[in-house]
C-alpha positions in Angstrom: 28.2 52.8 25.1 24.8 54.9 24.5 22.3 54.6 27.5 20.1 52.1 26.6 21.6 50.3 23.7 23.4 46.8 24.7 25.5 46.4 22.0 27.5 48.6 20.2 25.6 51.3 17.7 27.6 51.9 14.0 25.3 54.7 13.4 27.3 58.1 13.8 27.0 60.8 15.9 25.8 63.9 14.9 24.7 67.2 15.4 20.8 67.9 16.1 19.1 71.4 15.7 19.4 71.6 19.6 23.1 71.4 19.2 23.6 68.7 20.7 24.7 65.2 19.7 22.1 62.5 19.1 22.4 58.8 18.0 20.9 58.4 14.0 19.1 55.5 13.5 19.5 53.4 10.8 17.3 52.2 8.4 15.6 48.8 8.7 15.5 46.3 5.4 13.3 43.9 4.3 10.5 42.9 7.1 7.6 41.3 8.0 4.3 42.0 8.4 1.9 41.9 11.7 2.6 41.4 14.8 5.7 38.6 14.4 6.9 42.0 12.8 6.8 44.4 15.3 8.0 41.5 18.0 10.8 41.0 15.8 12.2 44.7 15.0 11.8 45.1 19.1 14.0 42.1 20.2 16.9 43.6 17.6 16.6 47.0 19.0 19.4 46.3 21.5 21.4 45.7 19.0 21.3 48.5 16.8 18.8 51.5 16.5 15.4 51.5 14.4 13.7 54.6 13.2 10.6 55.6 15.2 8.4 54.9 12.3 7.5 55.1 8.4 10.2 57.6 6.7 9.6 61.4 5.5 7.8 61.8 2.9 9.9 62.1 -0.7 11.8 64.6 -1.4 11.2 65.6 2.7 14.7 66.7 4.7 14.6 64.7 8.3 15.4 67.0 10.8 18.4 64.5 11.7 20.0 65.4 8.1 19.0 69.2 8.2 21.1 69.1 11.6 24.4 67.6 10.0 24.0 69.7 7.2 24.0 72.7 9.5 26.9 74.8 10.2 29.7 73.7 12.8 29.9 75.8 15.4 32.8 77.9 15.9 35.9 76.7 17.7 35.4 76.6 22.0 32.0 78.0 21.4 29.5 76.4 23.2 32.7 74.7 25.3 31.4 75.9 28.6 27.6 75.0 28.9 28.4 71.3 27.5 31.0 71.2 30.4 27.8 72.0 33.0 25.6 69.7 30.8 28.3 66.4 31.6 28.8 68.0 35.2 24.9 67.6 35.6 24.8 64.4 33.8 27.4 63.2 35.9 25.4 64.2 39.0 22.4 62.7 38.0 23.6 59.8 36.7 25.4 58.9 40.5 21.6 60.4 42.3 19.8 58.0 39.8 22.3 54.9 40.5 21.9 55.3 44.5 18.5 55.5 44.5 17.2 52.8 42.0 20.1 50.7 42.5 21.4 50.0 39.2 24.4 51.1 37.0 22.6 52.7 34.6 24.2 55.8 33.3 22.7 59.3 31.6 24.5 61.5 29.2 21.8 64.3 28.4 24.6 66.0 26.5 24.1 63.1 23.6 20.2 64.3 23.0 18.2 62.1 22.8 17.9 58.2 23.0 14.8 55.9 22.2 13.7 52.1 21.4 10.2 50.9 19.7 8.7 48.7 22.8 5.3 48.4 20.6 4.8 49.4 16.7 2.7 52.0 18.2 4.8 52.9 21.8 8.0 54.4 22.3 10.0 54.8 25.2 12.8 57.4 25.5 14.8 60.1 26.9 13.4 63.7 27.0 13.0 66.7 24.3 15.7 69.5 24.9 13.9 72.0 22.6 11.8 73.0 20.0 13.5 71.3 17.2 13.1 68.2 19.2 9.5 68.7 18.2 10.4 68.9 14.6 12.0 66.1 14.7 9.6 63.4 16.4 6.8 64.6 14.1 8.5 64.1 11.0 9.7 60.7 12.4 5.9 59.9 12.5 4.7 60.5 16.3 1.7 62.4 17.2 1.8 62.1 21.4 4.8 63.2 23.0 3.9 62.2 27.1 6.1 63.8 29.9 6.5 62.6 33.2 9.1 65.2 34.1 8.1 67.8 37.4 9.3 71.5 36.5 12.3 70.5 38.8 13.5 68.0 36.3 13.3 70.8 33.8 14.9 73.9 35.2 17.6 71.1 36.3 18.9 70.3 32.8 17.4 73.8 31.7 14.7 72.6 28.9 12.4 75.1 27.3 9.1 73.0 28.2 7.2 76.6 27.1 9.2 76.5 23.9 8.3 72.3 23.2 4.5 73.0 23.7 4.2 76.0 21.7 6.1 74.3 18.6 3.8 71.1 19.0 0.5 73.6 18.9 1.8 75.1 16.1 2.5 72.6 14.7 -0.9 70.9 14.8 -0.1 66.8 13.9 1.6 66.5 17.2 0.1 66.7 21.0 2.1 67.4 23.8 0.8 66.2 27.0 2.0 66.6 30.9 1.9 64.2 33.8 4.7 65.1 36.2 5.8 62.4 38.8 8.7 62.6 41.2 11.1 61.0 40.0 13.3 57.8 41.8 10.0 57.7 43.9 8.4 54.3 43.7 5.3 55.4 46.0 4.6 58.4 43.7 5.1 56.0 40.8 2.8 53.5 42.6 0.0 56.6 43.5 0.2 58.2 39.9 0.7 55.0 37.6 -3.1 54.5 37.2 -4.2 58.2 36.0 -0.6 58.4 34.0 -1.8 55.2 32.0 -5.7 56.6 32.1 -4.2 60.1 30.6 -2.0 58.5 27.7 -5.2 56.4 26.5 -7.1 59.1 26.9 -4.5 61.1 24.0 -2.9 58.2 22.1 -4.6 56.3 19.1 -3.2 53.1 18.5 -4.1 52.4 15.2 -3.2 55.2 13.4 -0.6 56.5 15.9 2.3 56.6 18.0 3.3 57.6 21.1 6.4 58.7 22.7 6.5 58.4 26.4 9.5 60.2 28.5 10.7 61.0 31.9 14.2 62.3 31.6 16.6 59.8 31.3 14.2 57.5 30.2 15.0 54.7 32.0 12.4 54.7 35.0 9.5 56.8 35.4 8.9 56.1 31.3 9.2 52.6 31.0 6.8 51.9 34.6 4.3 53.3 32.7 4.9 52.0 29.1 5.1 48.5 31.7 1.5 49.5 33.3 -0.1 50.1 30.2 1.0 47.1 28.3 -0.2 45.1 31.0 -3.5 47.0 31.7 -4.8 47.8 28.7 -3.3 46.1 25.6 -3.2 42.3 26.7 -0.1 40.8 28.4 1.0 39.5 31.8 3.0 41.5 33.6 6.5 39.3 34.2 6.0 39.0 30.2 5.9 42.5 29.4 8.8 43.6 32.0 11.4 40.8 30.2 9.6 42.2 26.6 10.5 45.9 28.0 13.7 45.5 29.2 15.6 43.0 26.8 14.4 45.5 24.1 15.6 48.9 26.2 18.1 48.6 28.9 16.2 50.3 31.8 15.2 49.7 35.6 11.0 50.0 35.9 9.3 49.5 39.2 7.5 46.1 38.4 6.6 46.4 42.0 5.1 49.4 41.9 3.2 47.8 38.7 2.2 45.4 40.8 1.1 47.4 44.1 -0.9 49.7 42.0 -2.9 47.2 40.2 -3.9 45.3 43.5 -4.8 49.0 45.0 -7.0 49.7 41.9 -8.4 45.8 41.5 -9.3 45.6 45.7 -10.2 49.5 46.1 -7.4 49.7 48.6 -7.1 53.3 49.1 -4.4 55.6 51.9 -4.5 54.5 55.5 -3.7 57.0 58.4 -0.3 56.0 59.8 1.3 57.2 63.0 4.8 56.6 63.7 5.8 58.1 67.4 8.9 59.0 69.2 8.1 57.0 72.6 11.2 58.3 74.3 12.4 62.1 73.4 15.2 62.3 75.7 17.4 65.4 75.2 16.4 65.3 71.2 16.5 68.6 69.5 15.8 67.7 65.6 13.8 64.3 65.8 13.0 63.0 62.3 12.1 59.8 59.7 13.3 58.8 56.6 12.2 55.8 54.8 8.2 55.3 54.6 7.0 56.8 51.7 9.9 59.6 51.0 12.6 56.9 50.6 15.6 57.3 52.7 17.4 60.4 50.9 14.9 62.0 52.0 13.2 63.0 55.7 10.2 63.9 57.3 10.2 66.3 60.4 8.6 64.9 63.7 6.3 67.9 65.4 5.0 67.3 69.5 1.9 66.2 69.7 -0.1 68.8 72.5 -1.5 65.8 74.1 0.6 63.0 74.4 3.8 65.0 74.3 5.2 62.7 72.1 6.7 63.6 68.7 5.7 61.9 66.0 4.4 62.0 62.3 0.9 61.1 60.7 1.3 59.9 57.0 -1.4 58.8 54.4 0.2 55.6 53.0 -1.3 52.7 50.5 -1.4 48.8 52.0 2.0 47.9 52.3 5.3 47.6 54.0 6.9 50.5 54.4 11.3 50.5 56.7 11.9 53.5 58.1 14.6 54.7 60.6 14.8 57.5 62.8 16.7 60.5 62.2 17.7 62.1 66.5 20.0 65.4 65.7 21.7 63.3 62.6 22.0 59.9 63.9 20.2 57.0 62.6 18.8 55.1 64.9 16.1 52.1 64.9 13.7 52.4 68.0 12.8 49.1 69.8 9.6 50.6 69.6 8.3 49.2 66.6 9.3 46.0 64.2 12.4 45.7 63.1 14.6 43.8 60.1 18.0 43.2 59.3 19.1 45.0 56.0 22.7 44.0 55.1 24.7 45.4 58.3 21.9 47.6 58.9 19.0 47.6 61.6 15.6 49.1 60.3 12.2 49.7 61.5 9.0 48.5 59.5 5.3 49.8 59.3 3.0 47.4 57.8 -0.1 48.7 56.3 -3.4 46.5 56.4 -5.8 47.7 54.0 -9.5 48.8 55.4 -11.3 46.2 53.6 -9.8 42.5 54.2 -12.3 41.0 51.9 -10.1 41.5 49.1 -7.3 40.2 50.7 -6.8 36.7 49.1 -7.0 38.9 45.4 -4.1 41.5 47.1 -2.1 38.5 47.7 -2.3 37.0 44.7 -2.1 40.3 42.3 1.2 40.8 44.3 2.9 37.4 43.6 5.7 37.3 40.9 3.3 34.9 39.4 -0.1 36.3 40.0 -1.8 36.8 37.3 -5.5 39.2 35.9 -8.5 37.5 35.3 -10.5 37.9 32.5 -12.5 39.9 34.4 -10.4 42.2 36.1 -8.7 42.8 32.8 -12.5 43.8 32.0 -12.6 46.1 34.9 -9.2 47.8 34.3 -10.2 48.4 30.9 -13.4 50.0 32.1 -11.4 52.2 34.7 -8.9 53.3 32.9 -9.7 53.4 29.1 -13.8 53.2 28.1 -13.1 54.6 25.1 -12.9 52.6 22.1 -9.5 53.4 21.2 -8.4 50.2 23.4 -10.9 47.7 22.5 -9.4 43.7 22.8 -8.5 43.7 19.0 -5.4 45.4 19.8 -4.5 42.7 22.9 -0.9 41.3 21.2 -1.5 37.4 21.3 1.7 36.3 22.6 1.6 32.5 21.3 4.8 29.9 21.3 4.2 29.9 17.2 4.5 34.2 16.5 7.0 33.9 19.8 9.4 31.2 17.6 8.7 32.8 14.4 10.1 35.7 15.9 12.7 34.5 17.5 14.5 32.5 14.2 13.8 35.8 12.7 15.9 37.7 15.0 18.6 34.9 14.5 18.6 34.7 10.9 18.8 39.0 11.5 21.6 38.2 13.9 23.8 35.7 11.9 
């Protein structure tokens, strides 16, 4: 099954100009206008692929059609490269599943895949070559928002400079980068506000379409879209999450969005926290795993010249952080810190409180699964993240029962 799609697709697999396969979107028939049409479309995306925007101008040859008409590669040509990509995809999937705790998969060799989340916002996988810029521009995309780090690009041999140069050469599509570390909810939490602000500054919702992508389009990209919908487009967080994940099978870190929201609105900044190994013993190498780097990375402890203890100091945002010591490759929890059971494992935990306790009640509400933004908080978020008139209140999508009922009825009619 194609990544990010809940049901089998009828569209054929074809080669794109990059030499990789890509899903060809189906052409919509019929339709309704306004918000209801947008909601209907996004609800149906998991059943079949939809085009990114209006069809190309009459007589113009879409990039996908040009790719299909391109000469086939000679037998065996590029087979080694494809096998290498497939192996990298398998390794990437294994790491993604372990670090994100999902069963999602990614096949880089299949080319790009995407879904409309809003009429003007698309979430998808990464561009792989300059020709993908032409493909997206031909589909009506005006802003490409890339969340990949240089290491992500190098892993799959992506020609980012060629991609950016092609966007500049065309002049009708912008390429914007805002790197966020893959599989890292703490880095995501810290960077989400600036990522959303940069997206809002680059994207013109009235007359433009933004393509938000990371590598697989399953973690960072949908999380950024989720925060954008919540902070600047009038959605409640749970409703936005349900809408996004029912449209595209993905795993956005909703808890990172909640935490980032509380950080923004309560003025919570990082707090220095020192983790110490009280009893060194005969340890040669002492490290700590967890905290803000996750279980798959370790931080070295260094000796404090005054106390002679091995320790590390991290700047942590308010919240609870599980961790564990790794002493000469042996993982262990310390009795000097609070412990909790995680299945069969016993881990330590450190709880970081905000510097200012005056916003504690608001923070607790915003971190709650049932917590809602007040009208004043929405206005504050808009002022903080997007003071431009491109994102006024009229853009907020109405989520009334009547619109939802109409969308559901139309989706049922289409399915039948």
